[in-house]
C-alpha positions in Angstrom: 21.0 33.9 -25.9 19.7 36.3 -23.3 21.9 34.7 -20.7 25.0 34.8 -22.9 24.6 38.2 -24.6 22.1 40.0 -22.5 18.5 41.0 -23.1 19.5 44.0 -25.2 21.7 42.1 -27.6 19.5 43.3 -30.6 19.4 46.9 -29.4 21.8 49.6 -30.8 24.6 50.3 -28.3 23.6 54.0 -27.9 20.0 52.8 -27.1 20.8 50.2 -24.5 19.9 50.8 -20.9 22.0 48.0 -19.4 19.1 47.2 -17.2 19.2 43.7 -15.6 16.2 41.4 -15.7 13.7 41.7 -12.8 11.3 39.1 -11.6 8.3 41.4 -12.4 9.3 41.7 -16.0 6.4 40.7 -18.4 8.5 38.0 -20.1 9.3 36.2 -16.8 7.2 33.2 -15.8 5.3 34.0 -12.6 4.2 30.4 -12.1 7.9 29.4 -12.0 8.6 32.0 -9.3 5.9 30.4 -7.2 7.4 27.0 -7.6 5.4 25.6 -10.5 7.4 24.5 -13.6 4.8 24.4 -16.4 7.1 22.1 -18.4 7.0 19.3 -15.7 4.6 17.1 -17.8 6.6 17.4 -21.1 6.3 14.2 -23.2 3.6 12.7 -21.0 -0.2 12.4 -21.4 -0.8 14.9 -18.6 0.6 17.7 -20.8 -2.8 17.9 -22.5 -4.4 19.0 -19.2 -1.9 21.8 -18.8 -2.3 22.9 -22.4 -6.1 23.4 -21.8 -5.3 26.1 -19.3 -2.2 27.7 -20.8 -1.3 29.8 -23.9 1.7 29.3 -26.1 3.1 32.6 -24.8 3.1 31.1 -21.3 5.7 28.5 -22.4 7.8 31.2 -24.0 8.4 33.1 -20.7 11.7 32.9 -18.9 12.3 30.6 -16.0 15.3 31.9 -14.0 16.4 30.4 -10.7 18.1 33.7 -9.7 14.8 35.6 -10.1 13.0 32.9 -8.2 15.4 33.3 -5.3 14.8 37.0 -5.4 11.0 36.3 -5.2 11.4 33.8 -2.4 13.3 36.4 -0.4 10.5 38.9 -0.4 8.4 39.4 2.8 4.7 38.5 2.8 3.8 42.2 2.4 5.5 42.4 -0.9 4.4 39.1 -2.3 0.8 39.8 -1.5 0.9 43.0 -3.7 1.8 41.2 -6.9 -0.9 38.5 -6.9 1.4 35.8 -8.5 0.5 33.2 -5.8 -3.2 33.9 -6.3 -2.9 33.3 -10.1 -0.8 30.2 -9.5 -3.3 28.8 -7.0 -6.1 29.3 -9.5 -4.2 27.5 -12.2 -3.3 24.6 -9.8 -7.0 24.5 -8.7 -8.2 24.0 -12.2 -5.6 21.3 -12.8 -6.4 19.4 -9.6 -10.2 19.6 -10.4 -9.6 18.2 -13.9 -7.4 15.4 -12.6 -9.9 14.5 -9.8 -12.7 14.4 -12.3 -10.6 12.0 -14.4 -9.8 9.9 -11.3 -13.5 9.7 -10.4 -14.5 8.5 -13.8 -11.7 5.9 -13.7 -12.7 4.6 -10.3 -16.3 4.3 -11.4 -15.2 2.2 -14.4 -13.0 0.0 -12.1 -15.9 -0.3 -9.5 -18.2 -1.5 -12.3 -15.7 -4.0 -13.5 -15.2 -5.3 -9.9 -18.9 -5.6 -9.3 -19.2 -7.6 -12.4 -16.4 -9.9 -11.3 -17.9 -10.5 -7.9 -21.5 -10.7 -9.2 -22.6 -8.2 -6.6 -21.2 -10.1 -3.6 -18.8 -8.5 -1.2 -15.5 -10.3 -0.7 -14.7 -11.3 2.8 -11.1 -11.2 4.0 -9.6 -13.5 6.6 -8.8 -11.9 10.0 -5.1 -12.0 9.1 -5.7 -10.3 5.8 -8.0 -7.7 7.4 -5.4 -6.9 10.0 -2.8 -6.1 7.3 -5.3 -3.9 5.5 -6.2 -2.1 8.7 -2.5 -1.4 9.3 -2.3 0.2 5.9 -5.3 2.4 6.8 -3.7 3.5 10.0 -0.4 4.5 8.4 -2.1 6.3 5.6 -4.2 8.4 8.0 -1.1 9.2 10.1 0.8 10.4 7.0 -2.1 12.4 5.7 -2.3 14.2 9.0 1.4 14.8 8.9 1.2 16.2 5.4 -1.5 18.6 6.5 0.5 19.8 9.4 3.6 20.4 7.3 1.6 22.2 4.6 0.1 24.5 7.2 3.6 25.3 8.5 4.8 26.1 4.9 7.1 23.1 4.5 6.1 22.2 0.9 8.8 19.6 0.4 8.0 17.8 3.7 4.3 17.9 2.9 4.9 16.6 -0.6 7.1 13.8 0.7 4.4 12.8 3.2 1.7 12.9 0.5 3.8 10.7 -1.8 4.4 8.2 1.0 0.7 8.2 1.9 -0.4 7.7 -1.7 2.2 5.0 -2.2 0.7 3.1 0.8 -2.8 3.6 -0.7 -1.6 2.0 -3.9 0.1 -0.9 -2.1 -3.1 -1.5 -0.1 -5.2 -1.5 -3.3 -2.8 -3.9 -5.0 -3.1 -6.2 -2.0 -6.9 -6.0 -2.0 -7.0 -6.9 -5.7 -4.6 -9.8 -5.3 -6.8 -11.2 -2.5 -9.8 -11.4 -4.8 -10.8 -14.6 -6.6 -9.9 -13.0 -10.0 -6.9 -10.7 -9.4 -6.5 -9.5 -13.0 -8.2 -6.1 -12.4 -7.4 -2.5 -13.2 -7.0 0.2 -10.6 -6.6 4.0 -10.7 -3.8 5.9 -9.1 -5.5 8.3 -6.7 -2.9 11.0 -7.3 -2.3 11.0 -11.1 -5.3 9.1 -12.4 -3.0 6.7 -14.3 -4.5 3.2 -14.8 -2.5 0.4 -13.3 -2.9 -3.4 -13.2 -3.3 -5.3 -9.9 -0.8 -7.8 -11.4 1.9 -5.2 -11.9 5.2 -6.3 -10.3 7.2 -4.2 -7.8 9.4 -2.8 -10.6 6.4 -1.5 -12.5 4.9 0.1 -9.4 8.2 1.7 -8.5 8.5 3.1 -12.0 5.1 4.6 -11.6 5.8 6.2 -8.2 9.1 7.7 -9.5 7.7 8.7 -12.9 7.0 12.2 -14.2 3.2 12.0 -13.9 3.1 10.8 -10.3 5.8 13.1 -9.1 4.3 16.0 -11.0 0.7 15.6 -9.7 2.1 15.1 -6.1 3.9 18.4 -6.4 0.9 20.2 -7.9 -1.4 19.0 -5.0 1.2 20.0 -2.3 1.9 23.4 -4.0 -1.8 24.1 -4.3 -2.2 23.5 -0.5 0.8 25.7 0.2 -0.6 28.6 -2.0 -3.9 28.3 -0.3 -2.3 28.5 3.1 -0.2 31.5 2.0 -3.2 33.4 0.8 -5.2 32.6 3.9 -2.2 34.0 6.0 -2.1 37.2 3.9 -5.9 37.6 4.4 -5.6 37.1 8.2 -2.8 39.7 8.3 -4.9 42.2 6.4 -2.7 42.1 3.3 -5.6 41.0 1.1 -9.1 42.4 0.9 -10.6 39.0 -0.1 -9.9 35.5 1.2 -8.0 33.5 -1.4 -6.7 36.6 -3.1 
């Protein structure tokens, strides 16, 4: 209704100011201005992790692409004054920490299951199998380095794409490792989203995961967190912030 009739639709005509909405208005979502849509996990299990750190009022704030464009156009000197990126980085940091904790717990469970299957004996791959796995490792490392370089240069989309490709290769490598084991019906944990997957999932299932809300959402959160961290470090180095990290 605000967009159709204006913010002052319920105000008497003689009391209206005809003031247009500004990005710094209290009812505007500052996370959205910084590139984080807090609704990205709607109808997924990951929404519970967001809800632990947000209030109902946060979801009621306005998300406006025009205001985001106005924010994006500001120079560093202006952005540093508002502190929106600092607050967004803190939220993203809490989310990443929660997700990483869930991933560690999942991996510990998977490792315990794997140790039970192998009876404590390490599986040996053939030279041909090891060569394929080593190639995966090389490509993953190259993409991780590329993502870091793009993040430092401020290219969030490029860094996010490189991270997604890197994590996709990690997942493919883990699938191959599981399939080469004597008993290949084992679970694995996505290193980005923490979602449990089966080593016997077919290509369609893996593609659905890599293009799903949770994987894309957590990939974006991680890339945006790195971008916010780099932005705040740049502000500090330029003397725009008194403390590192905001």
